[in-house]
N, C-alpha and C positions, 0 to 999 in steps of 0.2 A: 421479582428476580431483579438481579445485579449483572450489568451488562458485561458480558465477557470479552475479554481483547481481541480484535479483529486481524491483528496484524502481528504472528509471532514465531519468531525463529530461533531454534534448539541447533543440537549436534549434527543433526540432520542436514544443515546446511554448512557449507561451505565456512561462513564467514561467523560459526559463533562454535563456542565449545560450550556452552549450556546444555546441563543435561534436560533431557525432557519432562522428567520426574520432577526436578525441580518447579519449573512453569505449572505442570497440572498442579503442583502444592499449592502454590499462589493461589490461583484460582478456586482452590477448595476451600482454603483460607477466608477467601474471599466472599466465599456463599455464593459462587457463580453457578448455574445449572448448565453451561456449556462450556467445553474449552476445546480450542480450535488452535492448528498449529499452520503458518504458513511457508513452508519451506522454500529457499530459492531453487530457482532452476534460471540460469543462464547461461545460455550457449555461445564459447569461445569470448570471452570477455577478456577485454582489450589489456586490463591489468592485469590477468591470471597466464597461467601455462596449460589448462586445462577447462571443460567446462564445469561449471557448476551445476551438479544433477543431484538428487533427491532420492534414495532407495525407499522408495513409495512400499513397495510390499514389505519392507521389514517397517517401515513405519506403522501402516495400519495395523499389525501384531502387535505391537509395541503399547499403539495406544486403546488398544482394546484390553489388554493386559492391566492398564492404568485402571479402569473403572470398576469401581467397587460400588457397596448399597452408600448411598449419601453421599457421592462424588459426582462433581458435574459428566455430564454425558460426553465422550470423546469425538470430537468432529476434524474431517480431513480439510484441510486447504491447502492452495499454492500461491507463490508469486512469482506469474510466469514473466520473466523478461524478454520483452519484444525485441528481435531481432529479423529484419525481412528475409537477410539471407538462410535464416532457418527455419520456414513455415511450416516446412513436411513434419520437421522434428517436434514443432512447438505444438500442433495439430495433433498428431499421436499422442504426445502424453497427454494432452487436453482431454481427448478420446479414449483413452485406458485405463483411468480411476475415476470415479464415484464421488466427484470433489463435490464439498457441499458449500464450497466457497473457491472462487477463483478470482485473484488480486492481479491484477494486470497492469505492469508499471515499464518503466523505460529508463535503463542505467546508463547505456551503452551503444556507441553508434557502430561499435565494428573496430574502429579505430582511435576513438575516447571516449573515456568514461566519464561523464559528466560530474562526477562527485567531488572533482579533484581541480584543486585552482591552477594548477600550470599547465593543464590542458586547456582549461577555458584562455588561460591566458596566450597559451603557442595559437591556437587558432583564432581568437580574440573574441569578445563578450557578443559584438552584433553576428557573425557570423554563426557561432556555437548557439547562441540563444534560436537561432532559423531555425538549425541542423535540428536539435531538440525538441521544441516545439509540432515541429512537421514531421519528426519522428512518433511524436506521440498521438498527433491527428493520423497518421498510416496506420499504426497501432490498433485504434479504436474502430478504425474502419476497415481493415483485414481481417481481426480476429474475430467470430462473430460470438465464441464461449466465453463470455466473462461477464463478472457480476457486477466488478467494483474497477474504478479507475484509482490506482495507488499515486500518492504524493504527486500528483503533478506540479507541486511548487518543490519538487526535489532537487533542478538545477538552479532554480531561482536562491537557493540557500547560497549557494557555491557564489554565482555572482555577488550575494551580500556580504560575502566575506571580503572580497575585492574591491567594492565600491559600497560605501554603507548609504550612499545616496539613493542609490538604484531602490526604485519601486517595483513590486512585484505588474504593478496595473501601466508600468511603462511601456509593457506589450499587448497590450489589451486587442490588439489588431490580430496577435495569433492564437491568444487565450481565449477568446472567443468562441471561435469555431469548433474549437477541440467541448467547450462546457455546452456548447449547443447540440452539437454531436451525441455529447453523453445524457443530455436530457433527452433527447428526440428516441435514442433508444432504451430510455428507462433506466439506465444502471446508475450506478449510485458512484458518489464522487468520496473517497478519503481524506478525513484531518487527519495529520500524524503527527502525532505527537511529540518525535522523535527530530521533525521538521521544524515544527512553532518553535520549539525551546529556542532552536538555532535564531530565531527572527523577531523582530517586533511585535506585540501585540496587534497594533496597529494594522500587519500585514495580515493578519486572519481574518479582522472585523472587516475589510476592505476584498478580502478574498472572496467570504462568504456573502458580502451585500451585492457584488456583482453575479455571483451564481442565483442567488435569490430573484434578484431584478432579472433576468433571464428566465427565470422560471424554474430553475433547480428547488428541487424539495428532495433529493433523496443524500443522505451523508451517513458515512462509517466513521467509527471515533477508532484509533489505533493506537500503539503505544512502537509500533517496529522493533520491540524489543527481541535484542540480543542476549541479556542475562535477565534471571528472572527478578533481580530487583527493580527492574523496569517495569513489569507485568502491572497494569490498570496505572501505571505512573503516570501523574496531575490530569486524573479521567474529571476530576471534580471539576476542576478549573475549566477545563476544553466545552466541558457539558453547560457550563454557566454561561461561557462565551457563545459557543452556537446557541442558545436559546435566547438570550439578548438579540442575538442578530434576527430571530425571527423564524427558528425552524421548531417543530414542536417533537420531531422523532427522531431517533437513530434507526438504521438497518442494521441488519443479522440473517445470515443465510442457514439454510439446512437442506441439504438435496440440492442448494441453488434454487431453493425458494423464500423469496423475502419476505422477510418479517420486519415489525415495528416494535421498538422500546422507545415506550412516552419520556418526552424528558420536562 
């Protein structure tokens, strides 16, 4: 079996213009048994003038139309952006649809989007770092219904743009409680190709070693593809690094039940 991409965005997400069919065709061409789309939900993001929502009813119908004989089985996922001030809306969506996979992420504090260098510089790296990791810890403690913590190192990628001497483990005292909680709750940690491509390989090896040393075993691999030419991008490279770091399998989800793909 070919492992399908675990984090994919199409034009059902606000920040992608890619047709769903194009992603699906890439999964078909690769010989994947399954295909999943994980469209964004982000309420009132600071860099936008509207909520980032997805018409899941329309998406479900579209996914069902794509399935033909000898093509991947379509699955429904979501990337849920955490915001404390929108807990009711978040939980309503998570409980309204039969998602196969729920990726939980943190992009935005409500005032600052952690992706942008200018935001981090304005608040200061030290203060923004605490804000981000505390928000991630709050997210996994507050949202009961999720399977995977997406791109924990999303914010570090921004820090690295500012300071090439920065190391992810410089903030180990803030990171360890997050990883320990993920492990305790039996959730998986995402290795996100889009993030890793912007960072040195040593970063991922350090990250994986810390997670393994703490007792972590569950990982997903994804590209965070917003265009179909990135579907499954560099999977061979990152599967190799993950395996060399002492992990024997990757996770994928159907009806939120965990399955393993041996590597």
